[in-house]
N, C-alpha and C positions, 0 to 999 in steps of 0.2 A: 705585263711588260709595256713600258711607255714607248710610243712610236716617235718617229723623227719630228713630226709637227709639234708634239707635246714638248719634247726635249729642246726644241729650238725656240720656245717662248722666250721673249726678252726678259732679262733679269732687272732691267732698269729702263727708264725713259730714254737714257742715252743710247740704248740698244734698240729702241722701238723704231721700226721701219714704216714710213708712210704716215699719213694723217697729220702733216705738219701744220695744217690749219687749226688743229686741235691741240697738238702736243709740241709744237715748235716753241722755242725759247720765249717768244713774246706773244704767243697765242693766248687769248683770254682764258680758256679752260686751264691751260698749263699754269697761268698765274694764280688761278684759284687753287689748284693742287698744291702749289708751292706755299700758298698762304695757309693751307690746311682748312679752308672754308669751302668745302665741296657741297654744292646743292644736290638734292636728290635728282638724279639724271637718268635719261633713257637714250641709249645709243641705237641708231639704225643704220644699216648698210648691208652690202652683199656679204656672203659667207667668206671667211678667211681674210677679212680686212682688219682684224685686230681688236674687235669689240671686247671679247673675253679677256684677252691679254691686257688691254688697257684697264679693265676693272681690277684685275689682280695687282697691277702696278700701282693703281690709286690706293688700294688697301695697304700696300707696303709703304707708300709715300707718307700716308697719314698714320701708320702703325696701328691699323685696325685688323682684327681677326676677319678672315674672308670665308664666306659661306656661299655656295653656289646651289641655286634651285632652278627648276625648269617649270614653266607655266603649264606644260602638257600633263604633268603629274603632280602639280602643286597641291600640297595638303596644309591646311591651316595649323594642324597640330605640330608639323615639322617646324614651322616658323615660330610658334609659341615656345617650343622646346629650346630653340636657339636663344630667344630673347630672355627666357627664364634664367639662363646662366649669366646674364649681364644686368639683372635688375638693379643691383646696388653697386655696379662697377663704374668707374670713371671712364674706362675704355669701352667704346661702343662698337658693335660689329658692323661690317659692311655686308649687306645681303644683296647678292647678285641674282637676278631672275632672268633667265634666257627665255626666248619666245614670248616676250611680255605681252604682245598683242593678243595672246590667247587667254589672258586672265579675264574671268567673267566679272560682272559688276559686284557680286558678293565678295569675291576675292580682293577686288580693288578697294572696296569699302573697308576691309580688314586692314589694309595698308595705311589708311588715312591717319588713325591716331598714332601709329608708329612714325609716320613721316612728320606729322604735326609736332609731336613731342621729341623728335629726334632720338627715339629709342634705338634706332639703327640708321645707317646711311643706306638708302635704297638706290641701287643701280639696276637698270634693266637693259635688255638687248633684243633686237628683232631684225630680221632681214627686210622688214617693211616699216614704213613710217608709222609708229604706234600712236601718233597724235589723235587720230580719229577713233582708235580703239580704247583710248583712255577716257575716263570720266572727266568732267570739267574740274571736279574737286582735286583729282590727281594732277591734272595739268597745271593747276594754279600753285601747286606745291613743288613743281619740278621743272627741269629744263630738258630740251630735246636736242641732241647733237647728231649730225649726219657724218657717217664714215663713207669714204669714197673707195671704189675698186683700186687695188694697188696698181701702180704704173710699172712699166717695164723696168725702169731703173731701180724701183723698190725690190722687185723680184730678183733682179740681178744681184743686188746687195745681199739678199737672203741666201743666194746660192754661192756666194764668193768662197766660203770655206771648203767647198767640195772640189774645186779645181776641175770643173767639167769642160769637155770640149764645147766649142761654139755650137755645133750641131745639136748636141744633147741639151745644152742650156736653152737654146731657142725652142726646141720641141717642148720642154717642160713649161716654159713661159707662155708660148702660144696656145697651148691646150689647157691652161689653167684658168683663163678668163679673169685674171686679177685676184684669184683665190690662192693665197699662200698655203693654206692648209691642204688643198687639193694637190697643189704642186709638190709639196713635201711628202705627202702620202704616196704619190706616184713614185717619187724617187726612192722612198723607203722600201716600197714593194720590190723595186728593181734591185736595190742593194742587198736585200734580204735573200736573194737567190745566190747560187754559186756560179751564175752565168756572167759572161762579159757584159759590161754596161754599154748598151748602144741603143739607137733609136728603135730598132726592130724589137728589142726586148720591151722598151717602154710602150710601144704600140700594142703589145699583147695585153697590157693592163688598161690601156686607154685608147680605144679605137678613135682615130682622128675624125672619122665621119660621124661619131656619136658624141664627141665632146661639144660640138656646136659652138665652140668658143675660140676665137683668136683674140689678139689684143684689141681689135676693133669690133669683133663679133661677140660682145659680152652678153651675159644674162640680161642686162638692162637694155642693150641695143635691140635684142631680139624681141623682147616684150613690147618695146616702144614701136618697133616696125610692125608688129602684129596689130597693135591698137590703131596705129595710123592707117594701116591698110583697111581695117574695118570701117574707120571713120570716113575713109575715101571710097567706101563701097566697092572695093576690089576683093571679091570673095576668094579668088585663086591665090592672090598674094597673102591674104590673111591665113588661109589654110596652110600655105607653105611655111610661114613663120610659126604657126602652131605646131606643125610637124617637127620643125627644128627644135622648138622648146621641149616637146615630148621626147624626141630622140636624145636630147641632152640631159634627160632625167629631171626636168623641171617639175616641182611639186604641182600636181593638178589643182590643188586648192588655191595656190598662188595665182595660177592662170585664171581660174574661175572668179576669184575676187576682183581681178582687174576687169573682167568682162561685166561684172555687176556694176562697177563704177562707170564703165563706158555706156552701159545701157541707160543710165540716168543722165550722164553728162552730155552724151552726143546724140542720143535718140529721144529720150525724155517723153514728152506727151505727143510726139509725132507718132509713136507706137508704144503706148503704155505696157503692152504685153511683153515687150522686150525685157523689161525689168523682172517681170514674173518668171520668164524662161531662164534668164541669167541667174536669178536667185535659186530656182529649182536645180539648175546645173551645179551651183555651188554646194547645195545640200547633198545632191546625189553623188558627186565625185568624192566628197568627204567620206561617204559610206562604202563606195564601190572600189575606188582606187584603180590603178593601172592593172591590166591593159585595157579593160572595158571603158574606163573613164575617157579614153581618147575619142570614143564615138560620141559621147555626150558633149564633150568640148567642141568637137567638129560641128555637130548640129547647131550648137549655140553660136559659134563663130559665123557660120553661113547665114543663120537667121539675122544676126545683128548686122552683118555686111549688107544684107538685102533690105533692111528696114529704112524707111525715110528718116532723115537726120534733122534734129533740132537741138540747139544748145540754149534755148530760151530760159529754161529753169536755172541752168548753170550761170548764165549771164545775170539773171534777175537777182539771185541770192548774193552774188559777188558785188553787184551794184548797191544792193540794200546794206550789206555789211560795211561797205566803204562809207555810205552815208551815215550809218550808225556810229562808226568810228569818229567821224567828224562832227556829228550831232548826237551825242550819247543820251540826252535827256529830253527828247521831244515830249511835250505833254500829251497824255491820252485824253481824248474828248470825254467829258463827264458822262455823256449818255451811255457809254459802253464800259464804264468801270463797274466793278462788282456791286450788285444789289441796287443799282441806280434805277429809280422808278421811271425815268424818262426813256429808258431803253425800249425800242420798238421791236417786238418779236416778229421776225419776218413771216413765220407760219400763220400768224394772225391776219396777214395781209395777202394771203394767196401765195406766199413763197418769197416775195421780195417787196421791200419798202425802202425808199430813199432816206438815208440818215447819215450822220457824220461818223466816219470810222478813223480818220486821220486828222491831225491838227492842221496839216498842210496838204495840198493836192500833189501828192508824190506819185511818180510813175516809174516803176522798176521793171515790169513785165512787158517785153516787146514780143507780141505774138507773131509767129511765122506761119504762113499759109501752107503747111506741110502735113500730110497724113492726117492722123486723128487730131492733131493740134488745131487744124482748121475747123474741125467739128466742134471742139471745145470752145473756140472763140465764137462760133455761131450760136452755140447754146447760151453763152454768157451774154451776147448781144440780145438774144431773144428774151432772157430773164429780165434784163434791164430795160427792155422796150426800145432797143436801138434799131430794130429791123427797118 
């Protein structure tokens, strides 16, 4: 039996609510859809923001058969079976892959010839930006589009047909966190009983103290607050926001992935062990899950909050990437190109020897005298005889 959220899926882009930056009349993606020249694309954004609905509507707009797969149980034989039916057909299918950031490298490589030869239109979706999970080969053949949490006016539009009281409508919207699916599922549960529809009934299905989400207190605001609290070395605030995320049912792997990023971006070489602990936390919570995963996450959050902070690696790579974008073809010194006989092997000189590694004297790394990063700088100075 189909639920309310399923039945309320829009039948056309005229009925689609939200994401006007993508599907408004003059939005670039909408113009591509109308032209029928859709690139392989990946959608990312919070749950219930319309990613799957958009993919279904695109299939209808270009008159393509729609097939939905999920990266968590993706099987190559399923994809091959779909494509086999369209080998000699003029009409090509649209393959929609949810949780696309979970595709491993082998699975992504399988998609390459399909994308390259347009055997099918590949669309993917994720609650996280899949850019860094996708290989460069996949990225070069596709576009990435961000979906935003639905705004209050969008959710009000979705609830219009139900003629709800202001009190009930406000409760549904405030506890949904911009997630239309969650909002409609809650309403569906309440309507499926033979009890009067009121806030008290709704609260029995979604305790307000566990939702963790008002219009301003969304999934993204909470994770942002936790990360900024860790960055600011406020361990109590960080633990508070972690508790809010856990109480709201946030996926422990999502939290752990953000901690891994922070460990490198904001702590880096000031405490290299932070990345080791964060990565171990990620691997462990994936196997253990709640409720015990809360303890692992708390340990990691406290450790990261207490660690010395350095963003030198983050700044260095961004500065280097900016330089490469503006100067894409700087020559490599001949002494370090492959098989060059003029290369000086440092181990033959006690571990270090002066030679040219860059065509220009470029400086990207700004060392900070913090934690272990200070020791690394001292090691480097000693190696190069700068003591």
